[in-house]
N, C-alpha and C positions, 0 to 999 in steps of 0.2 A: 503493500500499500504505499510506504514512503516513497517508492520510486515515482508515483504520480503526483506528488506534491512538488511544485516548483521551488527552487532554492531562494534565499533571500535575494539573489541577483538576477533570477531569471523569472519574468512574469509572462505567462503564456495565455492566460484566460483571465476572465472577469468575475470569477466565483466569489463569494464572500471572503473565503479564506485567502484567496490571491490579493483580494483588496486590503484585507487586514494585514497581510505580510508586506505589501507595498507601502501601506501607510506607516507601518513599524519602521520599516527600512529608512523612509523619508524623515520620519520623526527623529530617528537616531542619528541621521546624517546632519540635520539642523542642530541638534544639541551638540554634536561634535564640533561643529563650526565655532562654537562658544569658545572652545579651547584655544583657537588661533588668534581670537580677538585682541588679547593683552600684546602678543608677539606683533601683530599687525601695527597696533598703536605705536609701540616702541620703534619698529622699523621705519614707519613713516615719519614720526617726529625727529628721528635722527637725521632725516634729509632737510628738516626745516632749520633755517638759520635761527640761532639763538637771539634773543632781544638785547638790545643795549640796556644795561641795568636801570639807567635814570631816564630813558626816552619812552614816554607814556605811549606814543604812537606806536613805536615799535613793539612795545609789550601787547598793545592791542593787536598788531598784526600777528604776533605769535600766538596769543590766545585764540585769534580767530581761526588760525591754521589748525591749532589743537581741537577746536570745536568740529571743524570740518573732518577731521580725522575720527573724532568719536562718533560723528554721524555715520560715516563710512563703515566704521567697526560694528556699529549696531546693524546696520543693513536691514534685511528683511527676515533675519533667521528667527526672530521672536514671533513674527506673524505666522511663518511657516511651522514652527514648533506648535502654536496655538491650532493652527488649521489641522495638521496631521494628527495631533493629540485628541482633537474634538472628533475627528473621523473615526479614530480608533476606538474611542469610548462609545461612538454609535455602532460600531461593527461587532462588538464583542462585550460579553459580561462576565468573561473569564476574570477571576479576582487576581490571579497571578499577573495579569496584564493591567486590568483596570486600576487596581490600587496604586501600582507603581506609576503609571501614566498620569493619573490624577495628581499625585504628590509631585511629580515632575513638572507637570503644567503650573501648578502653584509656585514652585521654586523658580522657574523660568520667568513666570509673570513678575515675581518680586524682582528678580535681576534686571529684567527690562525696566522696571519702575526706577531702579537706581540708576540705571544707564541714561534714562530720561532726565532724571535729577541732575546728573553730572552735566548734561549737555546744557540744560537751562542755567545751571549755576555758572558755568563758563561764559554763556551769554551775558548773564547779569554783571559778571565782573568786566567784561568787554565794555559795557555800557557805563559801569560806574568803576571808578579807579581808586576809591578810598580804601584805607587799610582794613577797615573793619569788614567790608565785602570781601576782600580777599581772605581774610582769616575765617569768616563764615564759610566760604567756599572750601578752604583747605580742610576744615573741621568736617564738612559734608563728605568730602572725598576719604578722609581717614574713617568716618563712620560707615560708609559704603564699603570700604576695604574690609572692615571688620566683620560686616554682615556676610560679605561674599565669601570668605574662607570656609566657614561651616556649611554654607549653602552649596558651594562648589563640591564640598566633599559628599554631601548627600546627593547632590546630582550625579557625581561620578558614581557612586556606590549603586544607585538606582538603575544607572545606564548599564552598569555590568551585569546586574541582576536580570534586567529585562533583555539584555543581549543573550546571556545564558539561556534563559528561559525560551527565548525565540528560537534559539538553535536546535532546541529539543521539539518545539511547537511546529517549526517548519524546517525540518532537516533537508540537507541538500540531496537530490536524487542520487540513488545507488550508483550510478554510473560516474557521477562526480566524486563520490567518496573512493571509487575504485582507482581514479586517476591520482589520488593524494597518496596511495600506497607505494 
């Protein structure tokens, strides 16, 4: 029977099982894109000229570039996470999947809200250059970082658990397993 099931990489029909498998695969792909976000921001910001310390307009330019990079880093991954996660919840009532996906959706939504707050805070600093605005933004970034560490750990753990479960739920076809031997 497992030979009739498509693997996570081969979609051949539109049965509910295949739809579920496809949505799980895309959900996990979007979640994994989050892991590249910080590296992307760091690499892009290394290409941006640092501002002159006392030049307000140059600092605004730098912060504007930073905001642009944050917006690019956010991209559409959270929309895709919500879309595929919602589809998964409609396609199955298996608690092994739904409990994890529900929690992952909640954590990803919190992460997205923090990303939006960061973007808004940087924008606020661009508009106002007083020290208090800068300090508030710095504290907001530190608080967001503090929230992100345990959340990332939870998301990573849930991703591994869901992936492992789905490997048994959607095993590769027998001929694909024979090629690995």
